[in-house]
N, C-alpha and C positions, 0 to 999 in steps of 0.2 A: 718645411724647409725653413720659414722664418724661425719657429721656436727651436730647432735645432742650432740654428747660427747664434741665436741668442744665448741658449744654453752654453754652448762652445766657448762663446766670449766670456760670460761670466764665469765658467771654470778657468780659462785662461787667467783672467785677470785676477782671481782669488789665489791662484798658484802663483802668481807673480808677486802679490803682496806677502804671501806667507813663505817665500822662497828661502829667507833667512832662518826661519825655524825648520823648514824642512832640511835644508842642508845640514843643520846639526844631528838630523836623524841617522846621517850616514848613508843614506841613500846616494849613490852615484860613486862611491868608493867601495865597493862590495868585492869580494873575490871572485874573478871571472870578468870584471870589466876590463877591457883593455884600453891601455895606456902607452903609446910610444912618444917619447920625448927627444928630441934630437936638437943640435945646435939650430936654433932659428925656426924649429917647427915641433908643434905637438899636436898628437893627434888621440882623442880620446874616444871611445865607442863603450856606452854602460849597457853592455850585452845584459848580464845578469840583473841589474836594476830595471832595465825594460821587460825582462820575463816577469820579476815579481809585480811590477805595476801591472801588467797584461793579466795575471792571474787575479790580483785584487779588482781591478775593475770587471772582468768576465764575472766574478761571484757577484758583486755589488749589482750589476745589470741583471744577471739573472734571478738575483733574489726580488730587486724590485720591479722586474719585467713581469712578475706574474700576478 
């Protein structure tokens, strides 16, 4: 459990530090991402982005898990 928490923390830290670079790749603004903007309210649900990230992480974990 300790290794998992340390690894998850490092991944979150690296992602946070690299966020300006990651945001320039276009993730988060793909077709299929749900954006609702109203006066005084904004709702954003990155559906397509989450699916792509899930597929990539699944492939990475399956590749390195064996």
